ChimeraX commands (.cxc) that place a marker at each C-alpha (Angstrom):
marker #1 position 101.38,102.84,94.49 radius 0.5
marker #1 position 102.94,105.27,92.07 radius 0.5
marker #1 position 102.80,109.20,91.62 radius 0.5
marker #1 position 101.21,108.66,88.28 radius 0.5
marker #1 position 97.97,105.70,89.53 radius 0.5
marker #1 position 95.16,107.58,90.48 radius 0.5
marker #1 position 94.18,106.75,94.53 radius 0.5
marker #1 position 91.87,103.70,95.38 radius 0.5
marker #1 position 88.44,104.62,96.81 radius 0.5
marker #1 position 86.67,102.16,98.84 radius 0.5
marker #1 position 82.99,102.58,99.67 radius 0.5
marker #1 position 81.40,100.54,102.55 radius 0.5
marker #1 position 78.22,98.99,102.22 radius 0.5
marker #1 position 75.69,95.93,103.87 radius 0.5
marker #1 position 74.03,93.32,101.94 radius 0.5
marker #1 position 70.70,95.13,101.64 radius 0.5
marker #1 position 72.02,97.97,100.22 radius 0.5
marker #1 position 74.20,95.97,97.61 radius 0.5
marker #1 position 70.84,94.49,96.84 radius 0.5
marker #1 position 68.69,96.85,96.72 radius 0.5
marker #1 position 70.89,99.34,94.80 radius 0.5
marker #1 position 72.91,96.46,92.59 radius 0.5
marker #1 position 73.09,98.16,89.22 radius 0.5
marker #1 position 74.41,101.60,90.71 radius 0.5
marker #1 position 76.90,99.18,92.76 radius 0.5
marker #1 position 77.98,97.40,89.49 radius 0.5
marker #1 position 77.69,101.55,87.84 radius 0.5
marker #1 position 80.37,102.47,91.02 radius 0.5
marker #1 position 83.05,99.50,90.43 radius 0.5
marker #1 position 83.10,100.22,86.47 radius 0.5
marker #1 position 85.24,103.06,87.74 radius 0.5
marker #1 position 88.70,102.93,87.97 radius 0.5
marker #1 position 90.24,101.72,91.41 radius 0.5
marker #1 position 86.96,101.98,93.21 radius 0.5
marker #1 position 86.05,98.92,94.98 radius 0.5
marker #1 position 82.69,98.19,97.13 radius 0.5
marker #1 position 83.38,96.08,100.47 radius 0.5
marker #1 position 79.92,94.26,101.48 radius 0.5
marker #1 position 79.12,94.15,105.38 radius 0.5
marker #1 position 77.29,92.36,107.09 radius 0.5
marker #1 position 76.28,93.18,111.00 radius 0.5
marker #1 position 79.15,95.52,110.69 radius 0.5
marker #1 position 82.05,93.05,109.67 radius 0.5
marker #1 position 83.25,92.96,106.26 radius 0.5
marker #1 position 82.75,89.91,104.53 radius 0.5
marker #1 position 82.91,90.14,100.48 radius 0.5
marker #1 position 84.44,93.01,97.85 radius 0.5
marker #1 position 83.17,93.58,94.40 radius 0.5
marker #1 position 85.99,95.05,92.77 radius 0.5
marker #1 position 87.02,96.19,88.75 radius 0.5
marker #1 position 87.51,93.01,86.58 radius 0.5
marker #1 position 91.01,94.85,86.07 radius 0.5
marker #1 position 91.37,94.37,90.09 radius 0.5
marker #1 position 90.17,90.82,89.94 radius 0.5
marker #1 position 92.87,89.90,86.71 radius 0.5
marker #1 position 95.89,92.17,88.84 radius 0.5
marker #1 position 94.95,89.48,91.65 radius 0.5
marker #1 position 95.05,86.40,89.38 radius 0.5
marker #1 position 98.66,87.41,88.34 radius 0.5
marker #1 position 99.70,88.31,91.69 radius 0.5
marker #1 position 98.47,84.36,92.93 radius 0.5
marker #1 position 100.18,82.95,89.58 radius 0.5
marker #1 position 103.41,84.74,90.80 radius 0.5
marker #1 position 103.69,83.56,93.89 radius 0.5
marker #1 position 102.37,80.08,93.11 radius 0.5
marker #1 position 105.73,80.18,90.30 radius 0.5
marker #1 position 107.91,81.25,93.33 radius 0.5
marker #1 position 106.84,79.17,95.96 radius 0.5
marker #1 position 107.02,76.11,93.60 radius 0.5
marker #1 position 110.85,77.33,93.02 radius 0.5
marker #1 position 111.15,77.44,96.78 radius 0.5
marker #1 position 110.05,74.01,97.31 radius 0.5
marker #1 position 111.98,72.55,94.20 radius 0.5
marker #1 position 115.36,74.28,95.63 radius 0.5
marker #1 position 114.70,73.16,98.84 radius 0.5
marker #1 position 114.44,69.54,97.53 radius 0.5
marker #1 position 117.44,69.80,95.59 radius 0.5
marker #1 position 119.50,70.74,99.07 radius 0.5
marker #1 position 117.68,68.46,101.59 radius 0.5
marker #1 position 120.36,66.26,101.68 radius 0.5
marker #1 position 123.13,68.85,102.03 radius 0.5
marker #1 position 124.06,69.74,105.42 radius 0.5
marker #1 position 123.27,72.67,107.24 radius 0.5
marker #1 position 126.48,74.59,107.61 radius 0.5
marker #1 position 127.57,73.82,104.10 radius 0.5
marker #1 position 124.93,75.85,102.71 radius 0.5
marker #1 position 125.24,78.84,104.70 radius 0.5
marker #1 position 128.49,78.86,103.92 radius 0.5
marker #1 position 128.10,78.72,100.56 radius 0.5
marker #1 position 125.44,81.39,100.47 radius 0.5
marker #1 position 127.38,83.54,102.11 radius 0.5
marker #1 position 130.14,83.28,99.75 radius 0.5
marker #1 position 127.84,83.69,96.71 radius 0.5
marker #1 position 127.05,87.11,98.84 radius 0.5
marker #1 position 130.17,88.06,99.16 radius 0.5
marker #1 position 131.07,87.53,95.62 radius 0.5
marker #1 position 127.84,89.73,94.05 radius 0.5
marker #1 position 128.58,92.58,96.82 radius 0.5
marker #1 position 132.63,92.59,95.15 radius 0.5
marker #1 position 131.50,92.06,91.21 radius 0.5
marker #1 position 128.36,92.29,90.02 radius 0.5
marker #1 position 126.40,93.13,93.17 radius 0.5
marker #1 position 127.88,96.59,93.75 radius 0.5
marker #1 position 126.23,97.84,90.60 radius 0.5
marker #1 position 123.10,97.55,91.26 radius 0.5
marker #1 position 122.84,98.41,94.22 radius 0.5
marker #1 position 120.07,101.35,95.11 radius 0.5
marker #1 position 121.28,104.88,94.89 radius 0.5
marker link #1:1,2 radius 0.2
marker link #1:2,3 radius 0.2
marker link #1:3,4 radius 0.2
marker link #1:4,5 radius 0.2
marker link #1:5,6 radius 0.2
marker link #1:6,7 radius 0.2
marker link #1:7,8 radius 0.2
marker link #1:8,9 radius 0.2
marker link #1:9,10 radius 0.2
marker link #1:10,11 radius 0.2
marker link #1:11,12 radius 0.2
marker link #1:12,13 radius 0.2
marker link #1:13,14 radius 0.2
marker link #1:14,15 radius 0.2
marker link #1:15,16 radius 0.2
marker link #1:16,17 radius 0.2
marker link #1:17,18 radius 0.2
marker link #1:18,19 radius 0.2
marker link #1:19,20 radius 0.2
marker link #1:20,21 radius 0.2
marker link #1:21,22 radius 0.2
marker link #1:22,23 radius 0.2
marker link #1:23,24 radius 0.2
marker link #1:24,25 radius 0.2
marker link #1:25,26 radius 0.2
marker link #1:26,27 radius 0.2
marker link #1:27,28 radius 0.2
marker link #1:28,29 radius 0.2
marker link #1:29,30 radius 0.2
marker link #1:30,31 radius 0.2
marker link #1:31,32 radius 0.2
marker link #1:32,33 radius 0.2
marker link #1:33,34 radius 0.2
marker link #1:34,35 radius 0.2
marker link #1:35,36 radius 0.2
marker link #1:36,37 radius 0.2
marker link #1:37,38 radius 0.2
marker link #1:38,39 radius 0.2
marker link #1:39,40 radius 0.2
marker link #1:40,41 radius 0.2
marker link #1:41,42 radius 0.2
marker link #1:42,43 radius 0.2
marker link #1:43,44 radius 0.2
marker link #1:44,45 radius 0.2
marker link #1:45,46 radius 0.2
marker link #1:46,47 radius 0.2
marker link #1:47,48 radius 0.2
marker link #1:48,49 radius 0.2
marker link #1:49,50 radius 0.2
marker link #1:50,51 radius 0.2
marker link #1:51,52 radius 0.2
marker link #1:52,53 radius 0.2
marker link #1:53,54 radius 0.2
marker link #1:54,55 radius 0.2
marker link #1:55,56 radius 0.2
marker link #1:56,57 radius 0.2
marker link #1:57,58 radius 0.2
marker link #1:58,59 radius 0.2
marker link #1:59,60 radius 0.2
marker link #1:60,61 radius 0.2
marker link #1:61,62 radius 0.2
marker link #1:62,63 radius 0.2
marker link #1:63,64 radius 0.2
marker link #1:64,65 radius 0.2
marker link #1:65,66 radius 0.2
marker link #1:66,67 radius 0.2
marker link #1:67,68 radius 0.2
marker link #1:68,69 radius 0.2
marker link #1:69,70 radius 0.2
marker link #1:70,71 radius 0.2
marker link #1:71,72 radius 0.2
marker link #1:72,73 radius 0.2
marker link #1:73,74 radius 0.2
marker link #1:74,75 radius 0.2
marker link #1:75,76 radius 0.2
marker link #1:76,77 radius 0.2
marker link #1:77,78 radius 0.2
marker link #1:78,79 radius 0.2
marker link #1:79,80 radius 0.2
marker link #1:80,81 radius 0.2
marker link #1:81,82 radius 0.2
marker link #1:82,83 radius 0.2
marker link #1:83,84 radius 0.2
marker link #1:84,85 radius 0.2
marker link #1:85,86 radius 0.2
marker link #1:86,87 radius 0.2
marker link #1:87,88 radius 0.2
marker link #1:88,89 radius 0.2
marker link #1:89,90 radius 0.2
marker link #1:90,91 radius 0.2
marker link #1:91,92 radius 0.2
marker link #1:92,93 radius 0.2
marker link #1:93,94 radius 0.2
marker link #1:94,95 radius 0.2
marker link #1:95,96 radius 0.2
marker link #1:96,97 radius 0.2
marker link #1:97,98 radius 0.2
marker link #1:98,99 radius 0.2
marker link #1:99,100 radius 0.2
marker link #1:100,101 radius 0.2
marker link #1:101,102 radius 0.2
marker link #1:102,103 radius 0.2
marker link #1:103,104 radius 0.2
marker link #1:104,105 radius 0.2
marker link #1:105,106 radius 0.2
marker link #1:106,107 radius 0.2
marker link #1:107,108 radius 0.2
view
Protein backbone atom coordinates (compact mmCIF):
# COMPACT_ATOMS: atom_id res chain seq x y z
CA UNK A 1 0.00 0.00 0.00
CA UNK A 2 1.40 3.40 -0.92
CA UNK A 3 1.44 6.37 1.43
CA UNK A 4 -1.38 8.10 -0.45
CA UNK A 5 -3.80 5.15 -0.21
CA UNK A 6 -6.19 5.07 2.74
CA UNK A 7 -5.71 2.28 5.24
CA UNK A 8 -8.13 -0.63 4.97
CA UNK A 9 -10.65 -1.14 7.75
CA UNK A 10 -11.88 -4.64 8.57
CA UNK A 11 -14.88 -5.35 10.77
CA UNK A 12 -15.68 -8.85 12.01
CA UNK A 13 -19.33 -9.78 12.38
CA UNK A 14 -21.22 -12.99 13.05
CA UNK A 15 -23.72 -14.36 10.55
CA UNK A 16 -26.53 -13.29 12.89
CA UNK A 17 -25.17 -9.73 13.10
CA UNK A 18 -24.99 -9.52 9.31
CA UNK A 19 -28.50 -10.93 8.88
CA UNK A 20 -29.97 -8.60 11.49
CA UNK A 21 -28.33 -5.47 10.07
CA UNK A 22 -27.75 -6.18 6.39
CA UNK A 23 -28.62 -2.67 5.13
CA UNK A 24 -26.18 -1.09 7.62
CA UNK A 25 -23.50 -3.67 6.76
CA UNK A 26 -23.85 -2.90 3.07
CA UNK A 27 -23.65 0.79 3.89
CA UNK A 28 -20.34 0.19 5.67
CA UNK A 29 -18.74 -1.58 2.72
CA UNK A 30 -19.80 1.20 0.39
CA UNK A 31 -17.07 3.24 2.09
CA UNK A 32 -13.70 2.91 0.36
CA UNK A 33 -11.42 0.16 1.70
CA UNK A 34 -13.95 -1.08 4.29
CA UNK A 35 -14.39 -4.84 4.46
CA UNK A 36 -16.58 -7.10 6.57
CA UNK A 37 -15.43 -10.57 7.60
CA UNK A 38 -18.37 -12.84 8.36
CA UNK A 39 -17.73 -15.42 11.06
CA UNK A 40 -19.53 -18.59 12.07
CA UNK A 41 -18.63 -20.12 15.43
CA UNK A 42 -15.67 -17.73 15.62
CA UNK A 43 -14.20 -18.77 12.27
CA UNK A 44 -14.12 -16.54 9.18
CA UNK A 45 -16.28 -18.02 6.42
CA UNK A 46 -16.88 -15.14 4.01
CA UNK A 47 -16.18 -11.50 3.30
CA UNK A 48 -18.33 -8.63 2.16
CA UNK A 49 -16.22 -6.15 0.22
CA UNK A 50 -16.74 -3.06 -1.92
CA UNK A 51 -17.25 -3.77 -5.60
CA UNK A 52 -13.97 -1.96 -6.32
CA UNK A 53 -12.15 -4.60 -4.24
CA UNK A 54 -13.91 -7.37 -6.16
CA UNK A 55 -12.96 -5.74 -9.47
CA UNK A 56 -9.35 -5.47 -8.32
CA UNK A 57 -9.34 -9.13 -7.26
CA UNK A 58 -10.75 -10.16 -10.65
CA UNK A 59 -7.96 -8.18 -12.36
CA UNK A 60 -5.33 -9.91 -10.18
CA UNK A 61 -6.85 -13.26 -11.14
CA UNK A 62 -6.69 -12.39 -14.85
CA UNK A 63 -3.07 -11.28 -14.55
CA UNK A 64 -2.18 -14.44 -12.61
CA UNK A 65 -3.88 -16.64 -15.21
CA UNK A 66 -2.07 -14.89 -18.07
CA UNK A 67 1.28 -15.21 -16.31
CA UNK A 68 0.85 -18.86 -15.44
CA UNK A 69 -0.28 -19.65 -18.99
CA UNK A 70 2.83 -17.92 -20.35
CA UNK A 71 4.98 -20.04 -18.03
CA UNK A 72 3.16 -23.24 -19.09
CA UNK A 73 3.60 -22.34 -22.75
CA UNK A 74 7.28 -21.59 -22.22
CA UNK A 75 7.72 -24.88 -20.34
CA UNK A 76 6.02 -26.87 -23.14
CA UNK A 77 8.20 -25.20 -25.77
CA UNK A 78 11.37 -26.09 -23.87
CA UNK A 79 10.36 -29.57 -22.70
CA UNK A 80 12.80 -31.29 -25.06
CA UNK A 81 15.80 -29.08 -24.20
CA UNK A 82 18.22 -30.67 -21.70
CA UNK A 83 18.26 -28.98 -18.28
CA UNK A 84 22.00 -28.22 -18.36
CA UNK A 85 21.59 -26.47 -21.72
CA UNK A 86 18.70 -24.39 -20.34
CA UNK A 87 20.68 -23.45 -17.23
CA UNK A 88 23.65 -22.40 -19.33
CA UNK A 89 21.51 -20.26 -21.65
CA UNK A 90 19.69 -18.63 -18.74
CA UNK A 91 23.01 -17.82 -17.05
CA UNK A 92 24.27 -16.26 -20.29
CA UNK A 93 21.13 -14.12 -20.66
CA UNK A 94 21.37 -12.93 -17.06
CA UNK A 95 25.04 -12.05 -17.50
CA UNK A 96 24.27 -10.06 -20.67
CA UNK A 97 21.50 -8.24 -18.87
CA UNK A 98 23.77 -7.29 -16.00
CA UNK A 99 26.48 -6.04 -18.35
CA UNK A 100 24.21 -4.05 -20.62
CA UNK A 101 20.66 -2.86 -20.41
CA UNK A 102 19.93 -4.56 -17.11
CA UNK A 103 22.50 -2.53 -15.19
CA UNK A 104 20.66 0.72 -15.89
CA UNK A 105 17.36 -0.72 -14.61
CA UNK A 106 18.59 -1.65 -11.14
CA UNK A 107 16.76 0.11 -8.28
CA UNK A 108 18.67 2.95 -6.65
